[in-house]
C-alpha positions as CSV (number, residue, x, y, z in Angstrom):
1,M,-267.8,-65.8,-3.1
2,Q,-271.3,-66.7,-2.1
3,I,-272.0,-66.3,1.6
4,I,-274.5,-69.1,2.5
5,E,-274.7,-68.7,6.2
6,K,-273.7,-66.3,9.0
7,R,-274.1,-67.2,12.6
8,G,-272.8,-66.0,16.0
9,N,-272.5,-62.9,18.1
10,P,-270.8,-59.8,16.7
11,E,-269.5,-59.0,20.2
12,L,-267.7,-62.3,20.4
13,A,-267.4,-64.3,17.1
14,E,-269.3,-64.4,13.8
15,I,-268.8,-67.5,11.6
16,F,-269.3,-67.3,7.9
17,V,-269.9,-70.3,5.6
18,A,-269.1,-69.5,1.9
19,K,-269.3,-71.4,-1.3
20,L,-266.3,-70.5,-3.5
21,R,-266.8,-72.7,-6.5
22,E,-269.6,-74.6,-8.2
23,K,-268.8,-77.9,-6.6
24,T,-271.0,-79.1,-3.8
25,D,-268.1,-79.5,-1.4
26,A,-266.4,-76.2,-2.2
27,L,-267.4,-74.7,1.2
28,V,-265.2,-72.9,3.7
29,E,-265.7,-71.4,7.1
30,F,-264.0,-68.2,8.3
31,V,-264.5,-66.2,11.5
32,D,-264.5,-62.6,12.7
33,A,-263.7,-62.7,16.4
34,I,-262.5,-60.7,19.4
35,D,-261.1,-61.8,22.7
36,P,-263.8,-60.7,25.2
37,R,-261.1,-59.5,27.6
38,Y,-260.1,-56.8,25.1
39,S,-261.7,-54.2,22.9
40,R,-261.4,-54.7,19.1
41,D,-258.9,-51.8,19.0
42,E,-256.7,-53.9,21.3
43,K,-257.0,-57.3,19.6
44,W,-258.9,-58.5,16.6
45,V,-258.8,-61.9,15.0
46,I,-259.7,-63.2,11.6
47,T,-259.6,-67.0,11.2
48,V,-259.6,-68.4,7.7
49,S,-259.7,-71.8,6.0
50,T,-256.8,-73.0,3.8
51,Q,-258.4,-76.1,2.5
52,F,-261.9,-77.4,1.6
53,G,-262.3,-79.6,4.7
54,C,-259.1,-81.3,5.9
55,P,-257.2,-84.4,4.8
56,V,-255.6,-85.0,8.3
57,K,-258.8,-86.2,10.0
58,C,-257.7,-85.6,13.5
59,L,-259.8,-87.6,16.0
60,I,-260.8,-84.5,18.0
61,C,-261.7,-82.2,15.1
62,D,-264.7,-82.0,12.7
63,A,-263.0,-80.3,9.8
64,G,-261.9,-83.6,8.4
65,R,-265.4,-84.8,7.7
66,F,-264.7,-84.0,4.1
67,F,-261.8,-82.9,1.9
68,A,-262.0,-81.3,-1.5
69,G,-258.5,-79.8,-2.1
70,N,-256.7,-76.6,-1.5
71,L,-257.9,-73.0,-1.7
72,T,-256.1,-70.7,-4.1
73,E,-254.2,-67.7,-3.0
74,E,-257.1,-65.5,-4.3
75,E,-259.6,-67.5,-2.4
76,I,-257.8,-67.2,0.9
77,I,-257.3,-63.5,0.5
78,G,-261.0,-63.3,-0.4
79,E,-261.9,-64.6,3.1
80,I,-259.7,-62.1,4.8
81,D,-260.9,-59.3,2.5
82,Y,-264.5,-60.0,3.2
83,V,-264.2,-59.8,6.9
84,L,-261.8,-56.9,7.0
85,K,-263.7,-54.7,4.6
86,R,-266.9,-55.0,6.6
87,R,-265.2,-53.2,9.5
88,F,-262.5,-51.2,7.8
89,P,-263.6,-50.5,4.2
90,D,-260.5,-48.4,3.5
91,G,-258.2,-51.2,4.5
92,V,-256.7,-49.2,7.4
93,V,-256.6,-51.4,10.5
94,Q,-255.4,-49.6,13.6
95,C,-255.8,-52.5,16.0
96,R,-252.8,-53.0,18.3
97,K,-252.9,-56.7,17.6
98,F,-254.5,-57.8,14.3
99,K,-254.1,-61.5,14.1
100,I,-254.9,-63.6,11.0
101,H,-255.1,-67.3,11.9
102,F,-254.7,-69.8,9.1
103,A,-256.6,-72.3,11.3
104,R,-260.2,-72.8,10.5
105,M,-260.4,-75.8,8.1
106,G,-257.3,-77.4,6.7
107,E,-253.6,-78.0,7.4
108,P,-251.9,-74.8,6.2
109,A,-248.5,-76.6,5.6
110,L,-250.2,-78.7,2.9
111,N,-251.2,-75.7,0.8
112,P,-248.4,-73.8,-1.0
113,S,-250.8,-70.9,-1.6
114,V,-250.6,-70.0,2.1
115,L,-247.0,-69.0,1.5
116,N,-248.1,-66.7,-1.4
117,V,-250.7,-65.1,0.8
118,L,-248.1,-64.5,3.5
119,E,-245.8,-62.8,0.9
120,K,-248.6,-60.4,0.0
121,L,-250.3,-59.7,3.3
122,P,-248.1,-56.8,4.5
123,F,-248.7,-54.9,1.3
124,L,-252.5,-55.5,1.0
125,Y,-253.6,-53.5,4.0
126,N,-252.3,-50.7,6.2
127,A,-252.2,-52.7,9.4
128,P,-249.2,-52.0,11.6
129,G,-250.4,-54.6,14.2
130,L,-250.6,-57.5,11.7
131,I,-249.6,-60.9,13.2
132,P,-250.1,-63.9,11.0
133,C,-250.6,-67.2,13.0
134,I,-249.8,-70.6,11.6
135,P,-250.9,-73.6,13.6
136,T,-249.7,-76.9,12.2
137,I,-249.2,-80.6,13.0
138,A,-246.0,-80.4,11.0
139,P,-246.6,-82.9,8.2
140,L,-243.6,-84.8,7.2
141,S,-244.1,-84.0,3.5
142,A,-244.0,-80.3,4.1
143,S,-240.3,-79.8,5.1
144,Q,-239.6,-77.5,2.1
145,W,-242.8,-75.6,2.9
146,F,-241.4,-74.8,6.3
147,E,-238.1,-73.7,4.9
148,K,-239.9,-71.2,2.7
149,L,-242.0,-70.1,5.7
150,L,-238.9,-69.4,7.7
151,D,-237.5,-67.3,4.9
152,I,-240.7,-65.3,4.7
153,K,-240.8,-64.7,8.4
154,R,-237.2,-63.4,8.4
155,R,-237.9,-61.0,5.5
156,L,-241.3,-59.7,6.3
157,Y,-242.4,-60.4,9.9
158,Q,-239.7,-59.5,12.3
159,N,-239.9,-58.2,15.9
160,G,-242.7,-60.5,17.1
161,H,-245.0,-60.1,14.1
162,F,-245.5,-63.8,13.5
163,Q,-246.8,-66.7,15.6
164,L,-245.9,-70.3,14.9
165,Q,-247.7,-73.0,16.7
166,F,-247.2,-76.8,16.7
167,S,-250.2,-78.9,17.6
168,I,-248.6,-81.6,19.8
169,N,-251.5,-82.8,21.9
170,S,-249.6,-85.7,23.5
171,T,-246.0,-86.4,24.6
172,D,-246.5,-90.0,23.6
173,E,-245.6,-90.3,20.0
174,K,-247.8,-93.4,19.5
175,V,-250.8,-91.7,21.0
176,R,-250.0,-88.6,18.9
177,D,-250.1,-90.8,15.8
178,I,-253.5,-92.1,16.7
179,I,-255.0,-88.6,17.3
180,M,-253.4,-87.1,14.2
181,P,-253.2,-90.0,11.8
182,V,-250.7,-88.8,9.2
183,R,-246.9,-88.9,9.0
184,K,-245.4,-85.8,10.7
185,W,-242.3,-84.4,12.3
186,N,-241.1,-86.0,15.5
187,F,-240.2,-84.0,18.6
188,E,-236.5,-83.8,17.6
189,K,-237.3,-82.3,14.2
190,I,-239.8,-79.8,15.7
191,S,-237.3,-78.8,18.3
192,E,-234.5,-78.3,15.7
193,F,-236.7,-76.2,13.5
194,G,-238.1,-74.1,16.4
195,Q,-234.6,-73.3,17.5
196,R,-233.7,-72.1,14.0
197,W,-236.9,-70.1,13.9
198,F,-236.6,-68.2,17.1
199,E,-234.5,-65.1,17.0
200,S,-234.2,-62.1,19.3
201,G,-237.5,-60.2,19.3
202,D,-239.6,-63.1,18.1
203,R,-242.6,-64.6,19.8
204,K,-241.7,-67.9,21.3
205,V,-242.8,-71.0,19.3
206,V,-246.0,-72.4,20.8
207,L,-246.4,-76.0,21.7
208,N,-250.2,-76.6,21.9
209,F,-251.8,-79.4,23.9
210,A,-255.5,-79.9,23.7
211,L,-255.9,-81.7,27.0
212,A,-258.1,-84.8,27.2
213,H,-258.4,-87.5,29.9
214,D,-256.3,-90.6,29.2
215,I,-254.0,-88.7,26.7
216,P,-250.6,-88.5,28.3
217,V,-248.8,-85.2,28.6
218,D,-245.5,-85.5,30.5
219,P,-243.8,-82.2,31.3
220,G,-240.5,-84.2,31.7
221,V,-240.7,-85.2,28.0
222,I,-241.4,-81.6,27.0
223,K,-238.3,-80.5,28.9
224,E,-236.2,-83.2,27.4
225,Y,-236.9,-82.2,23.8
226,F,-237.7,-78.4,24.0
227,S,-235.9,-75.4,25.3
228,P,-238.0,-72.9,27.4
229,D,-235.7,-70.2,25.9
230,C,-237.5,-70.5,22.5
231,F,-240.7,-72.5,23.2
232,M,-243.7,-71.8,25.3
233,V,-246.6,-74.1,26.1
234,K,-250.3,-73.5,25.5
235,L,-252.9,-75.7,27.2
236,T,-256.4,-75.7,25.6
237,P,-259.6,-77.7,26.1
238,V,-260.8,-80.5,23.8
239,N,-263.9,-78.9,22.3
240,P,-267.1,-81.0,22.3
241,T,-266.9,-81.7,18.6
242,W,-268.8,-84.7,17.2
243,N,-265.5,-86.5,16.5
244,A,-264.1,-85.9,20.0
245,Q,-267.3,-87.2,21.6
246,K,-267.5,-90.2,19.2
247,N,-263.9,-91.1,20.0
248,G,-264.3,-90.7,23.8
249,Y,-262.0,-87.7,24.2
250,N,-263.3,-85.7,27.2
251,T,-261.6,-82.4,28.1
252,V,-259.5,-81.9,31.2
253,I,-260.1,-78.1,31.3
254,C,-263.1,-76.0,30.6
255,S,-264.8,-72.8,31.8
256,S,-266.3,-74.7,34.7
257,N,-263.0,-76.4,35.6
258,P,-260.3,-73.9,34.6
259,N,-257.8,-75.3,37.1
260,G,-258.0,-78.9,36.0
261,A,-254.4,-78.8,34.7
262,S,-252.9,-76.8,37.5
263,H,-250.4,-79.6,38.4
264,L,-249.2,-79.6,34.8
265,V,-248.8,-75.8,34.7
266,R,-246.8,-75.9,37.9
267,A,-244.5,-78.6,36.6
268,L,-243.9,-76.7,33.3
269,Q,-243.2,-73.5,35.1
270,H,-240.8,-75.3,37.3
271,F,-238.9,-76.3,34.2
272,G,-238.8,-72.7,33.1
273,F,-241.6,-72.7,30.5
274,D,-244.0,-69.9,29.9
275,C,-247.4,-71.7,30.2
276,V,-250.7,-70.3,29.1
277,V,-254.1,-71.9,29.8
278,S,-256.4,-70.7,27.0
279,I,-260.1,-71.5,27.6
280,G,-262.6,-69.9,25.2
281,D,-265.9,-68.4,26.0
282,E,-268.7,-70.9,26.5
283,R,-270.8,-68.9,24.0
284,E,-268.5,-70.0,21.3
285,I,-269.5,-73.6,21.8
286,E,-273.2,-72.6,21.8
287,I,-272.9,-71.0,18.4
288,G,-271.2,-74.0,16.9
289,S,-267.8,-72.4,16.5
290,N,-265.8,-75.5,16.4
291,C,-263.9,-76.2,13.2
292,G,-266.0,-77.9,10.5
293,Q,-269.3,-77.8,12.3
294,A,-270.9,-74.9,10.4
295,A,-269.8,-76.2,7.0
296,S,-271.0,-79.7,7.7
297,L,-274.5,-78.4,8.7
298,V,-274.7,-76.4,5.5
299,M,-273.6,-79.3,3.3
300,E,-276.3,-81.5,4.9
301,R,-279.0,-78.9,4.6
302,E,-278.2,-77.6,1.1
303,N,-276.8,-80.6,-0.6
304,S,-278.3,-83.6,1.1
305,V,-274.9,-84.7,2.3
306,K,-275.2,-86.8,5.4
307,F,-272.7,-86.5,8.3
308,E,-273.2,-88.7,11.3
309,G,-273.8,-86.6,14.3
310,V,-274.7,-83.3,12.5
311,E,-278.3,-83.6,13.3
312,N,-277.3,-83.0,16.9
313,G,-275.6,-79.8,16.0
314,N,-272.2,-81.2,16.8
């Protein structure tokens, strides 16, 4: 692993861009972060890439500017190991919540190596607070991948030590297909799997909506398909990525307008859903922490690869 660039604030988030192979586009991003509301002893997050770029090419994300295949099991563990050993060289992590997000660049359900990493993680480090987190759009081609993930969770990550999140973004299936232009599970399939996933002691399955103006999110539709007994809802901003700006997706909520979705929160709570509004620190945007941005900048600088919009730092 060759670390090409490090940026950010160690008291908030440090982003690393690394070259893993000889190819020009064999770049990944990974992140060492804390929630500013908590100390690192309370909550620590490592976010890793699972693919070189991303094949999904969501219209609100910059990770899909390029795609060069899957990382191997060893390469994914290498990202985790690099960040972890900087702070805990002996591999003993005593954080109450130690989250590893497979969420930087790539769709984790399209890489079988992610399952191999999840099989090994509990035995690589002494980390009682370990909580892997898988965010996914639920690609239609990955049904067997999800069955294997369910088996791994049941065997190795019981009692709330796993977090599964489905990126929904809109309750209108046609709009959802525009934003995330690949074949994926419909709401019925996500609901059926989530009900099989959730067992006593588990974290509820998260339905994530990155809220943008003119993208419909109907709490009635959420209630129609999903049970508040095993699903919760997380509302997040649409970050000012280059793709979001190019495609005209402007966020509903942000640090200067944290209550922009209060009507939606009230409706969801009325239907019995736990609802979390998750707005990151503005400094994360200032350091270019949105997925794909740092790698794009490095590719342009180091390899003369031109991405429209990169010159503006977006």
